[in-house]
C-alpha positions, 0 to 999 in steps of 0.5 A: 548511389540510390540503392534498394537493397533486394536479399533475404539469408543472414548471408545478405547481411554483410553486404548490406550491412557494407553499403549502408556504410558507404558513400550509398544511400540504401532507400528501402530493402525488399526481402521475403515475406514475414514467414511463421517460425518456432510452436508460435507459428508466429511470422517473422520478418526475414535477417535483411527484413529485421536489420530494416526495421531495427535500423529505419529503412522501409521495407518491401515484401512482396509475395511475387516481384510483379504485383502491380504495388510493389512496382510502384512502391519500387519506382518511386524510391526511383534508385539509381541499382539495387544489388542483390545477395541471395533476395530468393524471388523471381523477378520479371521484366518490369521489375528488372527495368525500374533501376538506371544501371538494372540489378547487381547481384552478387552470386557465390561461384566463379560465374559460369559455372554453379547457376543456380540456388546451392552454389558453394554447395555444388562447388564443395561436394563436386570437388573444386580446388578454387571457389569466388564471387560474381556480381553481374547484373540479373536478365532475365535467364538465370544466373547469366547475365553480363559479369562486372567483377569476379573474387577468388577462393581457393579451398582446401579440402576441410570446409563446409558450406557453412563455412564457405559461403560465410567466408565468401560473403564478407569478400563478396559484399567489397566486390559488390561495394567497388562493383557498384562504385566503378558501374556508371564507367565500367563496360560488363562482360557477355558470360558464356556457356563455355563450363556452365555448370547448373546447381540447384538444390540440395534437396532432402534424398539427395542428403543420404548417405550412400557408405558403398560409394568411395570415404572421399565422395562421402566427404564432399557430401557430409561438407558440403550437406553441412548445415543444410539439409545435412548428410543422412543415413539411418540405424535401425529406421532411425534417422543420423545426420551428420554434421562433419566426418574426416577421411582417415588413410586406413580402410579395415571397416565394411562399408556402413559398420561402426567401430567406437574407439576411446576416443573417436568413432568410424566407418566404413565405405567403398575405400577408407573409413571415416571418423564421424565428428559430428553427428545428429540422432533422433531425438538428440541434440547434435553431439560428437560422432565418439559420444555418441558411438560409446552409447552403442550396443553391439547391434547398432554396429551398422548402419543401414544401408540403401535399399 
C-alpha cells in the first residue's frame, strides 16, 4: 500500500520505522510544524519531521489540517491509507476522505476505555490491571471509529507512564502493521459506548500532591505523571517535583511529614508512608530522594499542606 504516515513525537517512531521497512511504501509523513525550542528559540522539527529529513521522505507540516494547500498535496500523493500515531492535530472531514482506506489510528488504550489525549497516564492513575492498544479508523467523533485490532498489556502496579508508553509504542507498531497488512480484507467492528471513559490531557494542577490522600492513590498519580508533567508539591512555597515513589507497609508519619534516613527519604500520607525515590527540587537537577533528604534542616521536615 501507498502510505502517508501522520505522527509527531518520539513515541510514533517505532511504528514509522517498522512501516518504512515493511512491504508497504511510506511516500510522505504528516507532522506538526517546527516548534521553537531551547534558549535560542530556533524552530526545530518534530521527531517524525527529523526522521523524514534523515530518510529523504517528504514531510507535510500544515498548521491546520483544513489548509487547502495541504489537502491538495495529500490528494496528489494518492495514499491508500494514512496510519496515525500521536499526530496531535485535528483532522477535518475533507482530509479524512482522501485515502481510499481512511486514516488508521494506533491508540494506546483498549477502546472505548480512555478516549482522549492521555490514555496511558489515565490508565495508571486509575489503577487499571490491564493496559493495551487499539487500531481503528478515524472518524469525526473523538476516538470513536470502528476497531480493527487490539492487544492487551498486563500491569504489575509499578510502571510509570513513560515506561508503559514506550512498551506500547513497540508492541503497538506490530499491531498497526498487522492491521495494514489485511486492511483491504478485514471489516472493522463498530465501537460501543459501554465502558467508555475519557482521558483528557493532564494539567499541572492535577499533578499536585495532596498528602492527606491515600498513599496508594498518590503512588498512582506520581507514576501516571512521570515523566510529564511530573507530580509536585511545595516546601516553604518552593516547588519540589516527585518523579518516582514507592508505597510502604508502614504508616508512622503524619500527612506531608518528612523523615530523612541514611538510605531513603519517607513522607507520610493519609494511609501508608511513601518512599520518595527520585525528586526534582526547584532550581536543581533530578536526584535520589535520599540525597536530597540528607540536606534538609529540622525546619524543612514537612511539605506545605494543600490550601
